C-alpha positions in Angstrom: 128.8 -115.0 18.8 125.9 -115.8 16.5 126.9 -117.1 13.1 124.6 -116.3 10.3 124.1 -119.0 7.7 122.9 -118.5 4.3 119.9 -120.7 5.1 119.1 -118.5 8.1 119.3 -115.3 6.1 117.1 -116.7 3.4 114.5 -117.9 6.0 114.3 -114.4 7.5 114.1 -112.8 4.0 111.4 -115.2 3.0 109.4 -114.6 6.2 109.7 -110.8 5.6 108.4 -111.1 2.1 105.5 -113.3 3.3 104.6 -110.8 6.0 104.8 -107.8 3.6 102.3 -109.6 1.3 99.8 -109.6 4.2 100.2 -105.8 4.7 98.8 -104.9 1.3 97.2 -106.6 -1.7 97.7 -105.9 -5.3 94.0 -105.6 -5.9 92.0 -102.7 -4.7 89.3 -104.7 -2.9 88.1 -102.6 0.0 89.8 -99.4 -1.1 88.0 -96.2 -1.7 88.7 -96.6 -5.5 87.2 -100.1 -5.6 84.1 -98.8 -3.9 83.7 -96.1 -6.6 84.3 -93.3 -4.1 87.7 -92.1 -5.5 88.3 -91.1 -9.1 92.1 -90.8 -8.4 92.0 -87.1 -7.9 93.6 -86.3 -4.5 90.7 -83.9 -3.7 88.1 -86.6 -3.8 89.5 -89.2 -1.5 87.0 -90.8 0.9 88.2 -89.1 4.0 87.3 -85.7 2.4 84.1 -86.6 0.6 82.4 -89.2 2.8 79.2 -88.1 4.4 79.8 -88.2 8.2 77.4 -87.7 11.0 78.3 -85.4 14.0 77.3 -87.5 17.0 76.8 -84.4 19.1 74.2 -82.8 16.8 73.1 -85.5 14.2 74.2 -83.1 11.5 75.6 -84.7 8.3 78.8 -83.1 6.8 81.8 -83.8 4.7 85.3 -82.3 5.1 85.3 -81.3 1.5 82.1 -79.3 2.1 83.8 -76.8 4.4 84.6 -73.3 3.1 87.1 -72.7 6.0 90.3 -74.6 6.9 89.5 -77.9 8.6 91.5 -79.8 11.2 90.9 -83.5 11.1 92.1 -85.4 14.2 91.8 -89.2 14.2 91.4 -90.3 17.8 90.1 -93.0 20.2 88.3 -92.3 23.5 90.8 -94.5 25.4 93.9 -92.7 24.0 95.6 -90.4 26.5 97.8 -88.9 23.8 94.6 -88.1 21.8 93.2 -86.4 24.9 96.2 -84.2 25.2 95.8 -83.1 21.6 92.1 -82.6 22.0 92.7 -80.2 24.9 95.0 -78.2 22.7 92.5 -78.2 19.8 89.8 -77.1 22.3 92.0 -74.3 23.5 92.6 -73.2 19.9 88.9 -73.1 19.3 88.1 -71.2 22.6 91.0 -68.7 22.7 92.0 -68.1 19.1 88.6 -67.9 17.4 89.0 -67.6 13.7 87.3 -69.4 10.9 88.1 -73.0 11.0 86.3 -76.3 11.3 87.4 -79.2 13.6 86.5 -82.8 13.0 87.4 -85.2 15.7 87.3 -88.5 13.8 87.0 -91.5 16.0 89.0 -94.5 14.7 88.8 -96.6 17.9 88.0 -100.2 17.1 84.4 -100.8 17.9 83.7 -97.5 19.7 80.1 -96.5 19.2 78.4 -93.2 18.5 77.2 -93.1 22.1 80.7 -93.6 23.5 82.1 -90.9 21.4 79.2 -88.5 22.3 79.8 -89.3 26.0 83.5 -88.5 25.6 82.8 -85.2 23.8 80.3 -84.1 26.4 82.2 -85.2 29.5 85.3 -83.3 28.3 83.5 -80.2 27.2 84.5 -80.5 23.5 81.1 -80.8 21.9 80.7 -77.0 21.6 83.9 -76.5 19.6 84.3 -79.6 17.4 82.4 -82.0 15.3 82.7 -85.7 16.4 82.2 -88.5 14.0 82.9 -92.2 13.9 85.0 -93.1 10.8 83.6 -95.7 8.5 86.1 -98.2 7.1 86.5 -96.5 3.7 87.4 -93.2 5.5 90.0 -94.9 7.6 91.4 -96.7 4.6 91.7 -93.4 2.6 93.6 -91.8 5.5 96.0 -94.7 5.5 96.3 -94.5 1.7 97.2 -90.8 1.8 99.1 -90.5 5.0 100.3 -94.0 5.9 99.4 -96.3 8.8 100.1 -93.7 11.6 97.0 -91.8 10.4 94.9 -94.4 12.1 97.1 -95.1 15.1 95.4 -93.2 17.9 98.6 -92.9 20.1 100.3 -91.1 17.1 97.5 -88.5 17.5 97.9 -87.2 13.9 96.3 -84.0 12.9 95.6 -83.3 9.2 94.9 -79.7 8.0 92.7 -79.5 5.0 92.9 -76.0 3.4 90.0 -74.5 1.3 92.1 -74.7 -1.8 92.5 -78.4 -1.4 96.0 -78.6 0.0 96.6 -81.0 2.9 99.2 -80.8 5.6 100.1 -83.0 8.5 100.7 -81.3 11.9 103.0 -82.8 14.5 101.4 -84.7 17.3 100.6 -82.9 20.5 101.0 -79.5 18.9 99.9 -76.6 21.1 97.2 -74.2 20.2 99.6 -71.5 19.1 101.5 -73.8 16.8 98.3 -75.1 15.2 97.0 -71.6 14.7 100.3 -70.5 13.1 100.2 -73.6 10.8 96.7 -72.8 9.6 97.7 -69.2 8.9 100.9 -70.2 7.1 99.6 -73.2 5.1 96.1 -72.1 4.2 96.6 -68.4 3.4 
């Protein structure tokens, strides 16, 4: 039987406080707001307003610039869970049609535009989605709004941005039918 002493409990508590201090700082250094990219309005966070480049076309875009609902799927090329979600999103685009944008937002550490382009082309996704590598302020803004799972590829989060500005999270590995129904329900 392990006997807990007050000293042991205090040591664990002190260690937890020290670690939690490493997870976030009181200042806004490195945040979208500190960079002047966020005025505090939820509709102008960096993940929506940042100018991104589609690695498949070279076209520049921002999520906030779309007139149609937009699915934003943070992913990494090495992530098998992401691959499963990408297949469902591709099915959605091919079989359900409709007016929507899809942004496959690469958040893999150190993955390059060329690696993301190769992934998109090899898997046949380039015709149905935009692929971009997320700059740090974009990843930080996703974490700020949705928590750390937003940039954890195996969590395979999908964010739905509606034209009116509302955002909704969609469960990981949702099938094409579920995603289509969520777009209809949440953005209409």
